N, C-alpha and C positions, 0 to 999 in steps of 0.2 A: 651613744651607742645603744642600739635596741637589741634586747635579748630575744632571739628567735624561739619559736615554739618547738620544743624538742620532740613533740609527738607527730609533727608533720613528716610526710615521707620525703626522703632525700632524692634529689635528682642529680645527674652529672653536672659538674661545674663547667660553665661555659665562659663567663666573663664576670667582671666586677672585682670585689675585694676577696682575693683568695685567702688571705690570712683570716678574715672573719668567717669565711666559708669553712675553713678547717676547724675553727673553734666550734662552730655550730655542729659540724659533722661529729666531732668528738663527743659532744653532749648527746647526740642522737645514738651513737654507737653504744653508749653506756646503758641503753635500754636492752641491748642484746648481749654485751660482753662485759666481764669484769675489767677493771682498770688495767690489770697486768696483761690482759690479752689484746689490748689496743696498741698496736705498733704504729709508727709513722707510715710504714708501707701499707698497712691495712687501711689507714686513714686516707692515703693517696688513692688507693683503689676505690674506696667508698665515694670519694668526691669525683673521681674520674680524671685524675691528673697523674703525671709521672712522679715517681718518688723524689726525683731531684727538685721538683717544684716545691714540695713540702719542705725540704731541707734549706731552700732559699729563705724561708720564713722562720723555721724552727730548727736550729742545729741539732737538737736532741729532744727527747720526749719531755723532759722536765721544763724546757722552755715553753712547750705547748701547755703543760699543766699550769704554769704561771699565767699564761694568757687566758686560760679558762677561769682560773681563780679571779683574775682581774674582772672578767666579764660578770661573774657571779657576785662578786663583792659589790660591784656597781649596781646591779639589780637589787641586791639585798638592801643597800643604803637607800635607794630611791623608795623602796617599799616601806621602810621604817619612817622615812620623812613624810611620805604621803599619808600614812595612817596615824601619825602622831605629830601634828603640826605644833610649832613652838608657841602658838596662841593659847594653848591649853595651860591651865595652872600646873606648876611643876609637879605637884603630887599626883595629879591626874595623868600628866604626860609620862611620868615614870611607870605608872601602872599600865598605860596603854602601850608604851614601848615594849614592856615585858610580854604583854599579850600578843602584840604584833610579831615579836621575835618567835614566840611559840607557834603562832599561826603560819608564819613563813615556813617553818620547818615541815609543816604538813602540806601546805599549798604548793610549795616549790621545793620538795624534798631533794630532788636531784641537785639543785644549785646549792642548797644548804650543805649537803654532803661534800660537794667539791670545795666549799669554803673551809670546812672544819676537819675533814678526814684525810686530806692529802697534804703531807708535810713538805715544806719547801726548804731545801738546804740553804745555809746562810749565803753561799756564793751566788744564789739566784735572787736574793732580795735586792731589788732595785728601788730607787727613790719613788718610782711610780707605784710599785706594789706597797711600799710603806705608807705612802699618802692615801692609797685606796683603803688600806686597813684602818687607818686613822679617820677616814671619812665615815666609816661604819661606826666608829666609836664616838664621833662628834655629836650625834643626836643625844646619846646618853649623857655625855659630859655637859652639854648645854642645859639639859634638864636639871642636873645636879647643881650647876652654877646658879641657875634661877632659884632653886630651893634654898641655897645658902644665902643668897641676896635677900630673898623674901623674909627670911628669919633673922636678918641682920647678924649673920655669923661670919667668921673670918673666911675670906676667899684667898686660898693659897694653893700651891701645887699639891700638897699632901691631901687636903680636904677634898679638892676636886678629883684627884686620882683615886682616893679611897672610895669616895661615893660612886664614881663611875665603875670601879672594880666590883663593888658590891652589887650595883644594879645589873651589870653584865653577868655576874656569877649567879644571881637569882634567876634571871631569864634563861640562861644556859642550863642551869641546874634543873629547873623544872622541866625544861625541854628534854634533857637527857634522861631523866627519870621516866618521863612519859614515853619516850621512844623505846625504852626497854621494858615498859609495862610494870615498872616497880611500884608505881602508885596504885595500879590496878590490884596488884597482889596485896598491898597494905590495906586497901579498902575492902577487898574480898575477905581478908582475914578478920575484919571487924576492928582492927587497930586504928584505922583512920576513918573519918566520916565520909559518906558517899560524895559530899560536895568537892572532895579532892580528887575525884575520879577523872575529871577533865573530859567527860563523855558528851557534854553539850555546852552551849554558850554560857548558860547560867553557871554551870560548874566551873568553867574557865574564869568567868568574871569573879566568882566568889573566892577561888583559890588565889588569883593574883591580887585581889583587893586585900585579903588577909595578909599575904606575904609582903605586899608593898607597905602596909601599915607598919609592920615590924621593921622592915628595911629602912624606911624613912626615919623612924624614931632612932634607930641605930646611927644613921648618918648624922642626925642633929646632935646627939649626945657626943659622938666622936669629935665633931667640929667644934663644939663648945670646949672640949678638953685640949684641942690642938690649935693653938693660936699663933704658932710660929710661922 
């Protein structure tokens, strides 16, 4: 499934995959309206079909939100995989995955927001959605697994999960702080060095290299202590 360019102008729907066209239109409308203002009827009008045609594919708005989340998660996973191939050494791959996570939030902010800002009720969690979420987790987990194996440490569910959790938390934490300019405030106050400003590629590299070193040492120590 190819993610369409959300910046291109929409034209009335004539033929093809209406379900995909509705997902693309939803992403386009987010440039003009907040989420709560995009109704299924507004979406139908934007695409140029009757409202009943929309309900044939999505019985309610949350079903559409899930389809959009699936689209964005797929794009996110492909981005991480393409920027951090499994041929890299695990320490390097963990750092590059973190950097790619951060870069994605900037380069594809609209998709990133759809992944993390819209909550899906339990009753809308389908096997497809769960598998898609776990696909995004897979790259991080495989890097942690390679790190454990490289250091001859116990490979078990706890060590893999904790390592993955830590890697994801680092990447998302740095991204969240930067999105709210908290790191800018800390650097401007003089409490943090300028290299944590994330204002250019060198700063991004230095920040993630320092944080990854701490993260990896923590993962290794924990794995040595957890042998079950």
